[in-house]
NUTISE-905670 format. One record per residue: residue in three letters; x, y, z of N, C-alpha, C in turn. Coordinates in Angstrom, 2 decimals. Layout:
N
nuvo | n_px | n_py | n_pz | ca_px | ca_py | ca_pz | c_px | c_py | c_pz
ALA | X | Y | Z | X | Y | Z | X | Y | Z
...
This chain:
123
nuvo | n_px | n_py | n_pz | ca_px | ca_py | ca_pz | c_px | c_py | c_pz
MET | 36.15 | 94.41 | -59.34 | 36.25 | 95.86 | -59.33 | 37.69 | 96.27 | -59.60
ALA | 37.87 | 97.27 | -60.42 | 39.21 | 97.72 | -60.80 | 39.86 | 98.48 | -59.65
GLN | 41.18 | 98.32 | -59.56 | 41.94 | 99.04 | -58.55 | 42.22 | 100.45 | -59.04
ASN | 42.51 | 101.36 | -58.08 | 42.92 | 102.69 | -58.55 | 44.30 | 102.59 | -59.17
THR | 44.68 | 103.57 | -59.98 | 45.90 | 103.45 | -60.77 | 47.15 | 103.37 | -59.91
HIS | 47.19 | 104.05 | -58.78 | 48.37 | 103.98 | -57.92 | 48.58 | 102.56 | -57.43
ASP | 47.53 | 101.93 | -56.93 | 47.62 | 100.55 | -56.45 | 47.92 | 99.59 | -57.59
MET | 47.36 | 99.83 | -58.77 | 47.60 | 98.95 | -59.92 | 49.07 | 98.86 | -60.22
MET | 49.71 | 100.02 | -60.31 | 51.10 | 100.03 | -60.72 | 52.00 | 99.45 | -59.64
LEU | 51.65 | 99.59 | -58.38 | 52.45 | 99.00 | -57.32 | 52.27 | 97.49 | -57.26
ASN | 51.03 | 97.03 | -57.39 | 50.73 | 95.62 | -57.22 | 50.87 | 94.79 | -58.48
LYS | 50.69 | 95.40 | -59.65 | 50.65 | 94.65 | -60.89 | 51.61 | 95.23 | -61.93
ARG | 52.74 | 95.74 | -61.48 | 53.66 | 96.43 | -62.38 | 53.99 | 95.60 | -63.62
ASP | 54.23 | 94.32 | -63.45 | 54.64 | 93.50 | -64.59 | 53.47 | 93.12 | -65.49
SER | 52.24 | 93.23 | -65.03 | 51.12 | 92.79 | -65.86 | 50.89 | 93.69 | -67.08
ILE | 51.41 | 94.89 | -67.08 | 51.24 | 95.76 | -68.25 | 52.22 | 95.37 | -69.36
TYR | 53.30 | 94.69 | -69.01 | 54.34 | 94.36 | -69.97 | 54.01 | 93.11 | -70.76
LYS | 53.03 | 93.26 | -71.65 | 52.61 | 92.17 | -72.54 | 52.06 | 92.78 | -73.81
THR | 51.51 | 91.97 | -74.67 | 50.94 | 92.44 | -75.93 | 49.44 | 92.62 | -75.76
TRP | 48.93 | 93.77 | -76.22 | 47.53 | 94.14 | -76.06 | 46.91 | 94.34 | -77.43
LYS | 45.67 | 93.92 | -77.60 | 44.90 | 94.05 | -78.85 | 43.78 | 95.05 | -78.62
PHE | 43.62 | 96.00 | -79.58 | 42.57 | 97.01 | -79.48 | 41.20 | 96.36 | -79.42
LYS | 40.35 | 96.88 | -78.51 | 38.99 | 96.36 | -78.33 | 37.95 | 97.43 | -78.61
SER | 38.10 | 98.63 | -78.01 | 37.07 | 99.66 | -78.20 | 37.62 | 101.04 | -77.89
LEU | 36.84 | 102.05 | -78.32 | 37.19 | 103.45 | -78.13 | 35.97 | 104.18 | -77.58
LYS | 36.20 | 105.03 | -76.59 | 35.12 | 105.84 | -76.02 | 35.55 | 107.32 | -76.06
PRO | 34.92 | 108.14 | -76.92 | 35.28 | 109.57 | -76.96 | 34.94 | 110.25 | -75.64
LEU | 35.82 | 111.14 | -75.20 | 35.60 | 111.88 | -73.96 | 35.32 | 113.36 | -74.22
VAL | 35.54 | 113.79 | -75.44 | 35.22 | 115.16 | -75.89 | 34.52 | 115.04 | -77.23
GLY | 34.21 | 116.16 | -77.86 | 33.55 | 116.15 | -79.17 | 34.29 | 115.30 | -80.19
MET | 34.26 | 115.68 | -81.41 | 34.89 | 114.91 | -82.47 | 36.42 | 114.99 | -82.37
VAL | 37.06 | 113.82 | -82.47 | 38.51 | 113.72 | -82.40 | 38.97 | 112.78 | -83.50
SER | 40.01 | 113.15 | -84.19 | 40.58 | 112.29 | -85.23 | 41.96 | 111.85 | -84.77
ILE | 42.10 | 110.55 | -84.50 | 43.38 | 110.01 | -84.05 | 43.64 | 108.67 | -84.73
GLU | 44.90 | 108.30 | -84.78 | 45.25 | 106.95 | -85.21 | 45.17 | 106.06 | -83.99
ILE | 44.61 | 104.88 | -84.16 | 44.39 | 103.97 | -83.04 | 45.31 | 102.76 | -83.18
PHE | 45.97 | 102.41 | -82.10 | 46.81 | 101.23 | -82.09 | 45.92 | 99.99 | -82.27
ASP | 46.28 | 99.14 | -83.22 | 45.60 | 97.85 | -83.37 | 46.22 | 96.86 | -82.39
VAL | 47.54 | 96.84 | -82.37 | 48.29 | 96.01 | -81.44 | 49.30 | 96.91 | -80.73
LEU | 49.38 | 96.74 | -79.42 | 50.27 | 97.52 | -78.58 | 51.14 | 96.53 | -77.84
ASP | 52.41 | 96.46 | -78.20 | 53.32 | 95.48 | -77.61 | 54.23 | 96.18 | -76.61
LEU | 54.02 | 95.89 | -75.33 | 54.81 | 96.49 | -74.26 | 55.74 | 95.48 | -73.61
THR | 56.04 | 94.38 | -74.31 | 56.88 | 93.33 | -73.72 | 58.32 | 93.80 | -73.51
ASN | 58.78 | 94.73 | -74.33 | 60.08 | 95.35 | -74.13 | 59.84 | 96.58 | -73.25
LYS | 60.51 | 96.67 | -72.12 | 60.20 | 97.72 | -71.14 | 60.71 | 99.11 | -71.50
ASP | 61.29 | 99.28 | -72.68 | 61.68 | 100.64 | -73.09 | 61.34 | 100.95 | -74.55
THR | 60.87 | 99.96 | -75.30 | 60.50 | 100.19 | -76.70 | 59.10 | 99.65 | -76.95
LEU | 58.21 | 100.54 | -77.36 | 56.84 | 100.19 | -77.71 | 56.80 | 99.79 | -79.17
THR | 56.23 | 98.61 | -79.46 | 56.04 | 98.18 | -80.84 | 54.54 | 98.18 | -81.08
TYR | 54.12 | 98.72 | -82.23 | 52.70 | 98.88 | -82.46 | 52.36 | 98.77 | -83.94
SER | 51.08 | 98.54 | -84.21 | 50.53 | 98.68 | -85.55 | 49.27 | 99.52 | -85.39
ILE | 48.86 | 100.16 | -86.49 | 47.71 | 101.08 | -86.48 | 46.51 | 100.40 | -87.13
VAL | 45.32 | 100.58 | -86.56 | 44.09 | 100.03 | -87.11 | 43.92 | 100.51 | -88.55
GLY | 43.68 | 99.58 | -89.46 | 43.42 | 99.91 | -90.86 | 44.64 | 100.26 | -91.69
SER | 45.83 | 100.16 | -91.11 | 47.05 | 100.51 | -91.84 | 47.70 | 99.26 | -92.42
SER | 48.23 | 99.39 | -93.62 | 48.92 | 98.26 | -94.24 | 50.41 | 98.28 | -93.90
GLU | 50.85 | 99.32 | -93.19 | 52.26 | 99.42 | -92.81 | 52.61 | 98.34 | -91.79
LYS | 53.89 | 97.94 | -91.82 | 54.37 | 96.96 | -90.86 | 54.44 | 97.61 | -89.48
LYS | 54.70 | 96.79 | -88.49 | 54.82 | 97.30 | -87.12 | 55.93 | 98.35 | -87.03
GLN | 55.69 | 99.31 | -86.15 | 56.65 | 100.38 | -85.92 | 57.04 | 100.36 | -84.45
SER | 58.13 | 101.03 | -84.12 | 58.60 | 101.06 | -82.73 | 58.98 | 102.48 | -82.33
LEU | 58.75 | 102.78 | -81.05 | 59.12 | 104.07 | -80.47 | 59.57 | 103.83 | -79.03
PRO | 60.50 | 104.64 | -78.52 | 60.85 | 104.54 | -77.10 | 59.69 | 105.05 | -76.24
TYR | 59.54 | 104.46 | -75.06 | 58.51 | 104.91 | -74.13 | 59.00 | 104.73 | -72.70
LYS | 58.30 | 105.40 | -71.79 | 58.55 | 105.26 | -70.36 | 57.20 | 105.23 | -69.67
ILE | 57.16 | 104.62 | -68.50 | 55.97 | 104.70 | -67.66 | 56.32 | 105.60 | -66.48
ILE | 55.61 | 106.74 | -66.43 | 55.84 | 107.73 | -65.39 | 54.49 | 108.15 | -64.82
ASP | 54.35 | 108.11 | -63.51 | 53.12 | 108.53 | -62.83 | 51.87 | 107.92 | -63.47
ASN | 51.88 | 106.60 | -63.63 | 50.72 | 105.86 | -64.16 | 50.33 | 106.28 | -65.58
ALA | 51.33 | 106.64 | -66.37 | 51.06 | 106.99 | -67.76 | 52.18 | 106.46 | -68.64
ILE | 51.79 | 106.01 | -69.82 | 52.77 | 105.63 | -70.83 | 53.11 | 106.90 | -71.59
ILE | 54.38 | 107.28 | -71.57 | 54.83 | 108.51 | -72.20 | 55.63 | 108.13 | -73.45
ILE | 55.19 | 108.68 | -74.59 | 55.88 | 108.42 | -75.85 | 56.41 | 109.75 | -76.37
GLN | 57.71 | 109.77 | -76.61 | 58.35 | 110.96 | -77.16 | 58.83 | 110.59 | -78.56
ASN | 58.18 | 111.15 | -79.58 | 58.54 | 110.87 | -80.97 | 59.49 | 111.97 | -81.45
GLN | 60.77 | 111.62 | -81.55 | 61.79 | 112.60 | -81.93 | 61.60 | 113.11 | -83.36
SER | 61.15 | 112.24 | -84.26 | 61.02 | 112.66 | -85.67 | 59.92 | 113.69 | -85.88
THR | 58.87 | 113.65 | -85.05 | 57.78 | 114.63 | -85.20 | 57.75 | 115.64 | -84.05
ASN | 58.70 | 115.50 | -83.10 | 58.79 | 116.39 | -81.95 | 57.47 | 116.47 | -81.19
THR | 56.85 | 115.31 | -80.97 | 55.60 | 115.26 | -80.23 | 55.77 | 114.46 | -78.94
HIS | 54.95 | 114.79 | -77.98 | 54.93 | 114.14 | -76.67 | 53.49 | 113.70 | -76.43
VAL | 53.29 | 112.40 | -76.28 | 51.94 | 111.88 | -76.08 | 51.89 | 111.13 | -74.76
GLU | 50.81 | 111.35 | -74.02 | 50.64 | 110.70 | -72.72 | 49.38 | 109.85 | -72.76
TYR | 49.55 | 108.56 | -72.46 | 48.43 | 107.62 | -72.37 | 48.28 | 107.26 | -70.89
ARG | 47.33 | 107.89 | -70.22 | 47.14 | 107.63 | -68.80 | 46.47 | 106.28 | -68.59
ILE | 47.01 | 105.52 | -67.68 | 46.47 | 104.19 | -67.38 | 45.29 | 104.37 | -66.43
SER | 44.07 | 104.17 | -66.95 | 42.90 | 104.36 | -66.11 | 42.43 | 103.07 | -65.47
GLU | 42.77 | 101.94 | -66.08 | 42.41 | 100.64 | -65.51 | 43.36 | 99.58 | -66.05
LEU | 43.76 | 98.68 | -65.16 | 44.64 | 97.58 | -65.54 | 44.25 | 96.34 | -64.78
THR | 43.86 | 95.30 | -65.52 | 43.59 | 94.00 | -64.93 | 44.44 | 92.99 | -65.70
THR | 44.36 | 91.74 | -65.33 | 45.12 | 90.71 | -66.03 | 44.76 | 90.66 | -67.51
ASN | 43.49 | 90.89 | -67.85 | 43.02 | 90.73 | -69.22 | 42.68 | 92.02 | -69.94
GLU | 42.67 | 93.17 | -69.24 | 42.22 | 94.40 | -69.88 | 43.06 | 95.59 | -69.44
LEU | 43.30 | 96.48 | -70.41 | 44.03 | 97.72 | -70.19 | 43.22 | 98.86 | -70.77
LYS | 42.96 | 99.89 | -69.97 | 42.27 | 101.09 | -70.46 | 43.24 | 102.26 | -70.36
LEU | 43.39 | 102.96 | -71.50 | 44.27 | 104.11 | -71.58 | 43.47 | 105.34 | -72.00
VAL | 43.74 | 106.45 | -71.36 | 43.13 | 107.73 | -71.72 | 44.20 | 108.58 | -72.38
ILE | 43.92 | 108.99 | -73.62 | 44.86 | 109.86 | -74.32 | 44.69 | 111.27 | -73.76
HIS | 45.76 | 111.78 | -73.18 | 45.74 | 113.09 | -72.53 | 46.59 | 114.06 | -73.35
ALA | 46.03 | 115.21 | -73.66 | 46.74 | 116.21 | -74.46 | 46.90 | 117.50 | -73.66
THR | 48.04 | 118.12 | -73.85 | 48.32 | 119.43 | -73.27 | 48.61 | 120.39 | -74.41
PHE | 47.88 | 121.48 | -74.44 | 48.04 | 122.49 | -75.48 | 48.57 | 123.76 | -74.85
GLN | 49.41 | 124.46 | -75.59 | 49.93 | 125.73 | -75.11 | 49.80 | 126.77 | -76.21
ASP | 49.18 | 127.90 | -75.89 | 49.01 | 128.94 | -76.91 | 50.20 | 129.89 | -76.91
LYS | 50.15 | 130.88 | -77.78 | 51.28 | 131.80 | -77.94 | 51.55 | 132.63 | -76.70
ASP | 50.55 | 132.77 | -75.81 | 50.73 | 133.51 | -74.56 | 51.18 | 132.61 | -73.42
SER | 51.59 | 131.39 | -73.75 | 52.06 | 130.39 | -72.78 | 50.97 | 129.91 | -71.83
LYS | 49.72 | 130.08 | -72.21 | 48.63 | 129.54 | -71.41 | 48.44 | 128.08 | -71.80
LYS | 48.29 | 127.23 | -70.80 | 48.14 | 125.81 | -71.05 | 46.69 | 125.38 | -70.87
ALA | 46.29 | 124.43 | -71.70 | 44.99 | 123.79 | -71.55 | 45.23 | 122.28 | -71.63
GLU | 44.58 | 121.54 | -70.76 | 44.72 | 120.09 | -70.76 | 43.36 | 119.45 | -70.96
VAL | 43.34 | 118.33 | -71.70 | 42.08 | 117.66 | -71.97 | 42.32 | 116.17 | -72.17
ASP | 41.38 | 115.37 | -71.69 | 41.37 | 113.93 | -71.97 | 40.53 | 113.74 | -73.22
LEU | 41.13 | 113.14 | -74.26 | 40.47 | 113.04 | -75.56 | 39.61 | 111.79 | -75.72
VAL | 40.21 | 110.63 | -75.54 | 39.48 | 109.36 | -75.72 | 40.01 | 108.34 | -74.73
GLU | 39.17 | 107.34 | -74.46 | 39.61 | 106.19 | -73.68 | 39.68 | 105.00 | -74.61
LEU | 40.83 | 104.35 | -74.65 | 41.04 | 103.17 | -75.48 | 41.06 | 101.93 | -74.57
THR | 40.35 | 100.90 | -74.99 | 40.33 | 99.65 | -74.24 | 41.04 | 98.59 | -75.06
PHE | 41.95 | 97.87 | -74.41 | 42.70 | 96.79 | -75.04 | 42.48 | 95.51 | -74.25
GLU | 42.57 | 94.36 | -74.93 | 42.52 | 93.08 | -74.25 | 43.84 | 92.37 | -74.43
SER | 44.21 | 91.57 | -73.45 | 45.48 | 90.88 | -73.48 | 45.51 | 89.83 | -74.58
LYS | 46.62 | 89.77 | -75.31 | 46.80 | 88.73 | -76.32 | 47.56 | 87.54 | -75.75
ASN | 48.17 | 87.69 | -74.57 | 49.00 | 86.64 | -73.98 | 48.19 | 85.75 | -73.09
């Protein structure tokens, strides 16, 4: 049985810092178009290295942080902030929920969980 995310991060903090291979996607809302990580390398604790499913481009890197059980990626070139909430972490499996926050012109915010991505350990 999977631990809750608070306990996971306290008890297994280092187990997330490895290379993960994409396994499956589960939509949590209607139709969503996103790029999916094929390989997610978290071995460097401040730089995420990744490749995209179906892309011929070489691996790319972005700075990241883990805050409140979420992988936070701030892409300076596109001025975007993406949050991947850690919903489950075991020795062999990582489940991330892509969480989006939208703000309209009246400063009203809406938050939604878009998809759950499942990865398996490559190490």
